[in-house]
N, C-alpha and C positions, 0 to 999 in steps of 0.2 A: 504495498500500500504506500509505502513512501515514495517510492519508482511512479505508482499510479497518479498521487496529487502534484508532483514534481512534473511530470505530465501536461496534468491539467490546468498549472498555473502557467507552462507556457504556451497552451492553447489561450490562455486568456489576455495575454500578451505582458506578461512578465519577466524577468532578468532572472534565472533559475540558477543556484547553484547546489548541487547534490554530491553527500560524502556520506560513506560506512566509516564507522569507527569501530573499531574491535581492538584497540590498546594499542595499536601500530605506530602512534605520535601523539603529541600534544594536541588535542581535538582544536584547540583554538587555531593552531596553525593549517588546519583544512579550511578554515573559512575566510570569506573577507572579512575586513572590520566595518563594513558600512551598510551591515545588511537592516533593512526596513522591518520584515518579518522572518522568525525562523520556526519550522517545523521541525521538532522530534519525535519519533519515533520508538518506543521504549516497552520491553517485557519489563514486569516487577522489579524480577532481582535487577537489574539496571536502574530502580527509579533514582535512588540517589543519584547516581550521577548525574542522570537528567536533571535534575532538583539544579546540582552545583551549576551545570552548562546554564539552567535557565536563569540565575541569580546573575552569573558574568553579565548574558544577554540584554538582562530587564536594566542592571547598571548602564549598559550603553547606549540605552533608549530603546532597545529593538521590543516590537510585540512579540511575546512566545506563545508556542503553540504546542501543546502537548498531545498526540494519538498514540494509537496503539495499544496494545492488550492493556497497560495500566491506565492508563486513560479510562477505557472502558471498564475497570475494575473498581477503581480508588480513586473518581474525578476528583471529590471532595477534597483527598489530600493532594492530589495535585494544585491545587487553585491556590493553595499556600506558596507555591512557586511560580506557575505561570498563569498567563492572562487569559489561555481559554483552555479546556479540555476536550478533545471531542471523541464523543461515542461513537454515531453511525456517521458514514460521511459520503457526499457525492461531489461532482463537479457546482453544482449549484450553490452552497452550503460553503465549499472553497471560495468562490465569488463575492458571496454576501459578507463573508469574513473579510476578504481583503479590500473588498470597499467601504469596509467600517462600519457595517451594517449592527455589527455587535456591539454593548458595552460592557468592559472586561470588570470583574472576573466573571466569565458564564462556562459553565458546562452545555456544551452545542449539539444538537445530533439531528440529521435530515430529517428522522422519522420516516423516510423511505428505504424500502429495499434496494442495496446496490444490484442492478441485473446488468452495467456491462463496463469493462475498464477498457484502458490505452491499449493496444498491442505489444508484441514483442521489438519491432521495428521504429513505434514509437519511443519505446523506453532504453531504446540500445544505448544513449547514452548513460543514462543512469546504470543499466545492469554491467556496462565496459567497467564504469566507475566502483560497481561494489564486489562484480567477482573475477573483471578480466585481470590480467599480470600485463603491466605495459602495453594497455590496449587491445592484448588479444587473448583469448579463451586458451587455457591449458587442457591437458585431460580428466583433471581432476574438476573442472568448472563445473558448475552447476546454475540452470539458469530457471528463474520461478516462475510458473505457471500458475493460473487457476484456471479450472474450468466449471466449476461451481463453486458458490457459496451458502454455509449454512448445514444441517443436518435434520436429518428426522430423527434422530432418535434424543432422548429427555434426561440423559446421564446426569446425576446431579452435582457431579463437581464440575461440569464442563461448560465454558462460556459460551457455546453455542445451544443449550439445551434449549432455549426457546427461539431460537433464529431458524425461520421457514428454508427448508433447502430451495437451491435457485441455480438452478443449470444455465451458464452464463451464456450466449448465445453460439451457436456451433460455428457459423460462417467465421467468427472470431478465433476460434481455438485452430479450425483450420489454417488461416493467415496465420498465426503464431508457428505452427507446425511448419509449415511449408517453406519459412523465412527461414526457420532454421537448420530445416533438412537440406534446404540448397546451399547454405554458406557453411554452416558446421555440423553433420550430419551422425559425428560421433559427440558431439556435445549431452550432458546427461541432461535430461528434462526433470526437473522436480516440481511436481504437483502439490502445489499448497494447500488443495483443499479439504477441509475440515473432516470430509469422507468422500473420498473418490469412488466414483462408479455406481452412484445410486440409482443413476440411469443408465445402467451399465452399457446396454445395445447402444446406446443414442452416443454415447462417448468414445466408445470403441469404434463405431462406425467413421467417428473425424478421423481417428488416430490411424484405423486401416486404409482413409483415401489418400494419404501419403506412400508413393511405390515402397515396394517391402524393401528393397535396398536401401531407401535414404533415410527410415525410419530411425527416429534419436532414441535410444536409451534413454527409459524413464524409470522412475520411482514413483511411490505415493505413500500414503495410509488408507487402509480402508477395513472395514468390518469383516470378520470371519463370515460372519452369514452371509454376505455379498458374493463371495469368492466359492461361489457352489461348483463342483466337479466338473460340469459341463461348461464351464467358461475359461477354465486355467488354461488349454489350449490355445482359445483366444489370447490368451494376455501374453504369452510366450510369441506367440506371432507377431504382433505388435510392439514387441522388443521390450515388454517389460522385464526390467533389469531386478526391482528390490519393490518391497512390501513390508510394511511395518504394520498388521494387523492389533488391535486390542484387547487381551482378553480378560485385562482389567484384574479379576477377583476370582478364586477359587470358588466363592461362596455366592457370587454376586454378577450382573452385569453377564448373565447369560444368553441375552435377546442378542446379544451382538455377537456373540460368537455363533449363534445358530446353534445352539446345544439344550433348547428349551428351557426347562426347571432344572435342568441335571446341573450337580453340583461336586464337588469336593472330588475323589479317585474316579467317577464315571465321566464328569468332566473333563478331567487332565487326559483321558484314555482317547476322548473323541478329539480333543483340541490337539495331540500328537499326531493320531490319525491324519488330522486335517492338515498339519505344517508337513506332512510326508508324503502329502499329495501336492502340497504347493510345491516344493523342492524339485520336482521332474518337471517343474515346468518353467519356477524362476529362480536365479542365481542367488539373489540375496534376500533372506530373512532376518525379520524382527518382530520380538514379542512384547509389546509393551504390560507390562502387571502395574497396579497401586496395591502396595503392601500396608495395612493397617486400616482398610475400610469398616462400617459398623458390625459388616457379617464377619469380618476376621479375628478368631478367637483362639489361643494355644498354639499348639505348635503343628497345628495342621496344614494350614496356607504356608506357612514355609518349608517344610517337608515335600509338600506338593511341587513347590517351585522348584527346590533343589534336584527332583527327580525329572522334571522335565527339561531343566538346564543340561542334564546327564545325558537324557535319552533322544536330544535333538541338539546335538552339538553343531550342527550347520543352520542353528539359531540364533541370532545374538536376544539375550532377555535385557530389556530396558526396564529395571526397578524404579517406580515411582512412589513419592509419599504423600499422603493428602495434604493439600495444599488450602488452604480458606480463601479460594478467589471471589473478591467481590462479585455482585448481582447473582450469585450461584445459589439454587436451593442449599447447597451443603455449609456455604458461606451463613446464611441465613440460620439456618440449623444450629451450626458452631457457637452464633451469636448469642441464641436465645438459652442454649445450655450453660453459655459462661463460660469453653473450651478454648477460646483463642487466646494465647499469651499477647496480651493488648498494646504492652509495650517493647514486641520484638518489631526492629524497625523492617518495614516493605521490601528492603533489599535483601531481607532472609529469606524469602517467601521461595523456598526452592530447595532441592535436595544440596545437603546431605542434614538441612536445619529443619530442627522440629518445630513448627510455630502452636502446634496446638498440644490438648492433653489427651492422646488416645482413651479411647473408651473402654478398651477389653485388654489393656498391657500398660504396668508400669512402664514409664521413658527409659528406666536400664533395660527392662526386658524387651523392650521396642527395638532397641540401638541393638541390643547383644542378638534381636533375630535378624537385624537388616546386617550386620558382620557376618553373622552365618550363611547368609545368600550372597553376599558380596565377596567371600572366601573361594564358594564353590564356584562363582563367575570368574575367579583370578586365579584358578590353583594351577598348577604346571599341568598336572591331570587334563584338565582342560582346555587347555594351550595347545599341549599335543593333538587331543583328538581333534582339536579345529583345525589343524593342519595336514591330518590325514584321513581326512573326512570323505573326499574327493570332491570340494567344494571348489569353485573356480579360481584361479590364482589371485585375482583381483580383490575376491571376497575375502580371501583368507587372509589379504594384507589389511582389510579395512579391520576384520575382527582383532588383528594383532592390535590396531590401532584404539580400538575401543576397549579393546584391555588393560593397555597400557592408561587409559583414562579411569578405567576402572579403579585399576590401583590406587590411583588418585582419591577416588571417591572411598576406596576402604580405608586408606589414610585419614580422610577428615574424619569419618564416621568413628573411628578406633581415638582418634585425639578428643571429641565430642565426648563419648562414652567414657575416656578418664578422667573427664572433670567432673562426671557425676560422683566421683569418689574420692577427686582431691578438694574440690572447690564446693564449698557449702551453698553459696550462693547460688551456683549455676543447677545445684539438685533443689536448690527451693523453688526456683525458678519455673521448672520444668514440671515441679509436682502442683504447682499453682500456689504456694502459701504465700508468697509476693508477687508485686507487680513491678519491683524494682529491679531495672537491667543490670544482669549482670558486668561486673566491668569487662570479661573475656569478651562479650558482645558486642561492647562498647570499642575494644580494642581492636578486632576483627572487623569492623565498620570503617574504623579510621585508616587500617591496613590498607583497604581494599581501596578506596578512594585517592590515597596517597596524598598530593599536594592539595585534592580539591577538597580534602576532610575541612578545613579551615572554614569553607563558604557555609558547613552543615553545623548549627551550633547542637551541641545534646539536648536540647529542648525540641529542636527540628526533626528528630528522631522519633519521637512517640507518634505512632501514625492516628490520623483523623480518620475514623472509620465511615463509611456511608450513612447518612441519616435516613429513617424511615420515611422522610418525603423526600426524594429529592428534585430539586428545582433545574429542569432542563429546559434551556432556551431555544423554542422551535423556529425552522426558518422563516424569515417574514418577506414580503414583496419587495425587491431591490427598488430605489427609484430612478429615475431616468439617469441614463451612465453620465458621469461630469467627464472631465479632461481623463485621458487615461492615464492609469496609476502606472508610477514607475517605480515599482514596489521589488523588492528584491524579496523570492526566496529560497528558504535553506534546507537541505533534510538531514538529518544526520541521526544515525542510528545505534545507540551506545549498548550495543552486545555483544556477545559472545560470536568470535567469528562462525559459528554453526548454526548461527539464528538471526533471522530478520524480523524487525517487527513488522 
């Protein structure tokens, strides 16, 4: 979406500068000094850095606008630092904002479904800035594509739980794929759809319209229920190279895996069988899990996950933890039950930091279970099996990189777990006996921000939670256009290299 907003701003006649920040330089050096408007897209884990940047820009008189996942989840908190927080966006809303139709501070939403976006060719200047090296794609380059938005499922932890599924125009997707396949048929297409292939036949028909020898390899996230056996050969022919279905929990969310009411071991057997079928047609596989759902109890989900890892060495197991994302039913329930660690900065809302009080596990037990799962994932035995399971060499290489990153996650999990035994403040905080943020987290917060930490005072780290009655400014009918604005628009994505807001 930052690339999309950049294209809309150009269409509206503004001078645009776009940059993707992933830690490669001082971000201020990536940007001109005389910006009139800056758009920043950020995940919640990057919120503290986005806030620090906003303070720098506001001091220079620049209007600051936050978009992306954090603005949608926690807009009230964002307005402490930004002039505007955008939840739902389209070109008309951006035009209204740049014409000065809204008074800050305000939460903005178009109130309309997103039905089309600028294509790859139009976004190419920003794609080049984001993912090309010295203006050229490399073998590891991924070009982001959307074929749909929204999702038909209502998972309580997901930001798309109430977003209607909309398939974007097929002619737009065909133009994108044709453009890429003519110029760089080897570049990887990464579909950012919340749930790819809900309208499977229509979407695959567009992909198959590209001549077979020119179809770009692609990857996507989808539910197992969509990936029926009679569709898998079609995925192979269309050059699908990677799929990341969500298994989520052995005791819940079975509608996404197509296992009906099956749970526990019965669900495990069906899921293992399904991934075995997928392996025959798609080289790269990842299974996404959430450990610590309301339905998880005792050792069973741990042992089932470890058994899945051992039985499917060709599948990478992505382990997530419950994160109370604003605007979701899960967040509302956690708030009502008083189970959110309310003084934990939003910048820690991601793995490996636990920001809630688990319902069925003591924090020590919870981290012990996570360490057990990660120890299985990163074991030497599993590493050897991944190298000898007959997978494509590229996937063995990718699994090795994932294992390297998982080792770091495991080290972080162990570090936090040791704190429970050596730091009484950390233990009391996670047991919800105190709301005072432990010094350990404050120091970690400042370490991550580096020189930008001085822009965020200790009081600023305490989150402002969404209000029960959120005020959203609807779009207004613009007045007759005055003289053409000479505004600058900038897009910075303060996120990890593998992420895009």
